[in-house]
N, C-alpha and C positions, 0 to 999 in steps of 0.2 A: 130543705132537706138537711137534716142533723146527720151529717157524714163528712167524715175527712180522711185522707191517706197522707201518712209521712213515710220515711223510710229509714231503717236502722239496719243493723248487721250482727250476726252470730260469729264470733270468732272462733276458729277451728284451724286445724292442720290438714294440707298443706296451706289452705286459703280459707278466707272467712265467707259466709253465706249471705248475701242481700236479703233482707226480711221486709216484707211490707207490713206497717203498722196501721190497721184501720180501726176507726172508731165509730160506731153507730149509736144513735140516741132515739128512743122512743118513749111516748108517754105510756104511763102505766105505773105499777108498783115499783117501788125504788129496787135496782139490782145494779151491782157493780162487778162485772166478772172479766177475766183474761183468758182467752181460748187460744189454741194453737200448739198444744203439746208443751205447756209450761213446765219447769221443776218448781221446787219448792220457792226459790228466790225470786222467780219471776212471778210466781203467783202473789207473793208478799208485796210486790211492787205497788197494788192496788192502795195499801196504806201508806207507802212512801210518797207515791205520787200525789194522793188526796191531800196529805199534810202539806207537802212542797208547795202545792198550787193555793191552799188555804193561806200559807205564809208567805206569799209572793205578792208584792204591792207595785203597781205603776201609777205615779202622779197621785199617791196616798190612797188609791183605791184598791183592795185586794179582790183577787179574782174568787170566783165562787166554786168551791170544792164539789167533786163529783158526787161525795157522799150527803151533801146538803141539798141535792135536787130530788124531785119526785120524778125521776125517769129510770127507765132500763137503759143502762150503759154496757155495751159489748165493746171490747177491745180485742181485735183478732190478729194475731202474728201468723203470716203466711210466708212459705208454704207450711201447712197445717202438720204434714209428716214429717218435719224438720224438729228434733228436739231443741227447745230453747233452754238455754243456761245462763246463769249470771244475772247481774243488775245492769247490764249495758242497754236494756229496753225502757229504763226509766224516762229518760229525756224525750225519747221520740213517742212514747205513750202519753205523756203529760202535755206534749204539743199537739198530738192527735186530738187529746179530748179538748182542749182550748180551741181549737180550729171548729170540731164538731158543734161545740157549744156555743159558736160565733163570739166568743169573748176577745179573739184575736183574729186577725186577717194576713195571711202572706202566702206567697206562691212557693210549695214544697218542691216543685221540680227541680230535678239537678242537685238537691241537697239531700245529706245523709247526717243523721244524728246517732250520738252513743253517750252514754254517762249514767252514772248512779246519782240518785237525788237523796240528799240528806233531808230531814224534816223540815228544816227552815229554808230549802230551796238552793241550796249550795251544791255544787258538783263535785263528786267524790271521784278519784281515779278507778280506771278499769283496767282489765287484764286484755291484752290482744289488740291494742289500739292500732299498731303497725299492720297487723294482718287486716284490719278493718280499712285501712287506709289503701292497702294495695286493692282490696277487692273493689272499693269504691272507685278507684281510678280505671280498673278493667272494665267495670260496668258504664263507665261514661259519666260518673258523678263529678262535679266542678267544684262542690264545697263539702268539707267535713268539719261538723261541729261537735267538740268533745272537752272533756276536762281539761284545764290549763296545764295541769301537771303531766299529762299524756301527749303535749304538743309536740315537744321536740322528737319524741319517738317516731311520732306519726310523720313528721317532717322530712323523714328520710325518703318519702315517697314523693316524686316531683310532679308537676302539672296537675296538682289539686291544691286549692285554696285550704289552709289549715286555720280554723278559728278556735282560738283559745278561750273557753268560757269558763267563769267563775261561779255564777250563780244563774238560775232561771230568769229571774228580773232582767238581767243583762242581756242574756239571749232573747228575751221576747222584745226588749227595746231595738235591739239590732235587727231583728227580723221584720218587725212593724214600722219602725221609724228611721232605719239605717243610721242610727248614731251610737253604735259600738264601734269603740276603736279595737280593730283587730289587730292581733299578734300573729303575723306568719313568720315561721321560723324556717331559716335556710338550713339545710343539712350540711354543719360543718363539724362533724363528731370529733371531740377532744381524743387525745390519746389516753386510753384507759388501760394501759400497761398495769398489770399487777405489780406493787411493789414487794409483795412475797415471793415472786420468782427467784430462784436459786441461780445465781451466775456461776458457770463452769469455773471462775477464778478461785471461788470458795471451796473446791473439791480439790483435794491433796491426792496426788497419784491417781490411779485408774485410768492411765492413758489409752489402754485397748478399749475400756468401756467408754470412754469420751468419743473415741473414733467412731465406735457403733452408734452412738447416741446421734452424731453428726449425719451419719448415712442414714439413719432411721428418719430423722426429722426433714432431711432435704428431700427425700421421696414419699415420707407419709407412710412409712412401712411398720408393722407391727413388731414389736421387740419384747423379749422376756429378759429381764435380769435375774440371775441366780447365783446364790453365794450365802456365805455366813451372815449372821446377823450383825448390824453395825458397820458394815462395809462400805455403806453408802449409797446403796440402791435407790431408797426414797429420794436422796438429793439430787441423784441423776436424773430420776424421773421429774422432779419439779424443774430442772434445769431444763427440759425439754421445752416447757413452756415459755422460757425467756428465749429460746433458740428459734422457736417457730416465727415466721414472717407474719406481719399485719394481715388481717382479712381485706379481701378485696371488697369494693363496694356492695357488690351483689351478695357476696358471702357475709358482710356486715348486716345487710337487710334480712338476709335469711335466719341467720342465728338469732338476732335482735328479735325477731318475730317469734322464733320457737320459745325463747326464754320468756317474752311478754306473755304468751298463752299459757306457759306453764306457772307464772307468777314467781319466777326465779330471776326476774331483770331487777338489778340493784344499780345500774347505771342506765342513763336514757338510750345510750347507744353501746353497742360491743363492736369494737373495733380490734380485739386481740382474741386469738383462739381460745374458746373456752378450756378450763381444765378441770375436770371432775375426778373426785377421789371418794368414791362410795365404801363405806365401812363393810368389811366382810361378813357382817351379820345383816345386811341389807336383803329385803326380800325380793321375791321373783319380780313382782310387780313395780317395785321401786327401782330396779335394774332394767328391766326390759320394757316396762310399762304394762298398763292394765286398768282394772276397775269396772264397775258396771258399764259407764261410758269411757271408753278407753282414752287413757291420758298418758304423754309421753313419760318415758323413765329416763335413767341417766344416760342410757346410750344414746339417746336422741339430744339430751342436754348437752351431751359432748360432741354434737355435730360440727364437723369442721375444725375440732379441737382433739384434745387428748382425754381418754379414758385411762385413769391410773387404778390398776387393780392391785393393792398392796396385799400381801399374805395371799396370794391367787388361789392356792389349793385349799384354803380356808373357807372361800365362797361356797354356798350350797352347791352341790352337783348339777342340779337342774339349771341353776343360775348360769354356771361355766358352760354347759352345753347348749343353752340357749343362745350363746353369742355365736353360735355358727352361722345364723343367717345374716347378721349385721356385718360380720366379718368378711363373709364372702359377697352378699348382694348389696352392701350399704344401706339397707333399708330393713326396718323390722315391721312383721305385720302381727297385730293383735286383734283376735277375733274373741268375741264375748257373746252371750245370748241375745242382748238387745243390739249390739252394733259391732263394727269392725272398722278397723282403721289402718293404714299404712304410713308409718312415721320414718323421716331420714334418719339415718345413722350412719354417716361417713365419718368415722373417728378412727384416730390412731390409738391403737392399745399398748399400754406400756404394762406389763405384767411384772411385779416382783415377788420372787418366792425363795424359799430356803431350801436347800438339798434334802433335808429330813426335818422331822417335827421339831428337834431341839437345834438345828441349824447348823451341828458341826459334824456332819457326816465325813467319815475318813480320817477324823483326828481322834486324839485319846480323850477328849472331852465329851464325845458322842456315846449316849448310853441306850441308842435307839435299836429296837430288835428288827432283824431283817424284814420279818413279814409287816412290821409296823411302818417301815421306810417303804415297802412297796405298795402296801395300802395307801399310804401319803401321796406316792408319785401317780398312783392310777387315778386319782381325782382328775387329773389333767388328761382328759381322753386324746386319743389319737387324732380324731378329726380337728380338735381344737389345737393340739400341738402343731399339726400340719398347716394350720392357717397363720401361725406366727412366723414371720420371714426370718427372724434373727433370735439366735440363743446365745447369750453372752454371759460368760463368767465374771462375777465381780469378787475376786479375791479379797483375803485379809490384808489389810495395809500395814507394812512395817513400821514400829513406833518411831523411826529416824524421820520418816515422811511428815509425821505429825508434829515434830520438834519445831520450837520458835525459830531455830536456826536455820531450818528448811525453808528455802527460797519459794515464796508464793508466786503462783503464776499471775501475770499481769497482762490485761488486754485479750485474754484467750477468749472471752465471751464473744467480744466485737469482733475479732478475727473469724472466729467460727460463724457467726451471723452473715458476715460478708461472703464468705464461701458457700452457705446455704442459700443465701439470696441470689447468686450466680448460677447455681444449680437449679433453682425453682425458675429463673428467668428463661433458661434453656428448655425445661418444660412446658412453660407458658407458650413459648414459640412454637415447640414441637406440636402441641395439641390445639393450636389457635382456631383450627377449623372444626374442632370436635365439640359438641354441645355438653358431653358427660364426663370428658377426661380433663383433669387438672392437674394430676401428679401420676408418677411412675406406677405408684400403687393401685391406681384407678384402672389400670390397663386389663382388658380381658385377654384370653387366649387369642382371639382373631386380632386384636389390636397389637399384639407382641410383633406379628409378622410385618405390620406397617411402620411401627416405631421402634422397635429394637433391633438394630442392625448388628449382627455378630460377624465376626472374622471367622474363617474356616476353621483355624486352630482354636479359637474360643468355644465354638461349636463342639468340636471333637472332644475338647478338654470336658465340658459339660456332659456329654453322652457316655463318656468312660466313668465320670463321676457318678451320675445317676444310676448308672449299672452297679457300681460298687457300693453306693449309699442306699441303694433300693428306693430312690426318690419315687414318689407318686406324680402322676402328671400334674397335680396342683402344685407340688413342690419343685417340680422341673420349671413351670413357668413363673413361679414365685421366685426362684433362683435367677432367672433371666431379667426380671423387673428390678431386683436388687442390685445385679450387675450393672444395669442400665443407669441406675442412680450413682453407683461408685463411679462410672465413666464420666457422668455429668460433672462431679465434683473435680475429676481429673481434667475436665475440659477437653475429653476425647468425644469424637463423633459416633466411633465404633466400638464396640464391646471387645476388648482384647482378652488373650488368656490370663493376665495379671488381674483384672478387673473381675472376671468369672471365678478365680482361686481365691480371690477374698470373699465373694459372695457364699462360695460353698463352705468356707469355714465356718459362717455363721448358721448355716443349716445343720451341722453336725452338732448334736445336743448331746450332753452328758447327764442331763438330768433324768 
């Protein structure tokens, strides 16, 4: 019987799908087809696989290409209803054919294969190696064979042997003769801190904004920085990337998986929170995600990190309003005619904006007409503004603060990181029994009753302020979460009036 079955995987979010790659050969007129809902890149695998097999030799003998046989060859990718994309099925398709044609012999049970084949048989890198490794482990596979360049990424998953393969000939020798020198990587990710991060020490003045940024990063709260141009809003936003703690092991695997699937992985492993800064002309699909087959956008690439929206009102209104769901639910749903997907989007939003189009509202330099200013500010709708926990003014800096004689802060970044780390440690202990909560910003209304203990006077202060400021229920709860973070930074177990008053001042916005 000229039939063989091996296993591959289709990378996807939140996890990959195991795919069975079957080959059947029968006598008759020559035909070589791939079925199972393949896209163009999968269908083109016929030519890549045929050339790679023809150019692969063992002991000086080349394999017989599927295009040189007088047989009908069908390669099936199951399940058939799952859309197959990319070049990850080249290797399992080649092995399945070689097994079916009885040119090689090995036991495929417990093994899973992935990789793109060059015409000379070399294995080229693929997207989604980490997602494939996670799915393989969950389905009980013991060995994963993939291109050598993807090995370190996949090695983040424990309890599965990672084989780093350079070419098809090497893989065949290992499977049939067991003489391949395996390279198994141990997950020891290097520190990938971005050297472009801006330390707080480089920012002159703006002490109130720095304090607000410390609170925001400690609890991962959304923050808006508004003020005249050139006052340091962008530098403050980039400083947040330097203040955020490293990702935990689970978060690192999660974020690396997302970036690998999106083709945005610049390092084998991501250990630092991602910092995404899309331009304000970016499209809806680029920010939120989309496409015929839904792909993740910037809100998903910023998962567990920072999404920096510079010139926030200049983004298209539909894009700004589409941020409502991820800012509230920490996920984004993308539905298209052919398929739909739910992507993770648990990020910290930092928005930078000017008070008016020219940026100098209230001064003699401003030439904006009142109706123009009103139209500009209306681009930020009420529901979006209500989801931003902190509104912080970044005023102009006196020239004296920029002078060479002005003393530059020293060790401010290190000290701030230390305070943030202690506050995050309190939150980790507080939510250790929860599967979904990691920071104060993640709390829902029902969680506040369990994890945010208010003193009687603090609650009275909040109720009175909510009445005067006309806070919505969402604003009411977000103020409590913000006060909880301020109390954590102060080392207090109970939210006191001083913490509540500081939190309330950030809810009052002049923009």
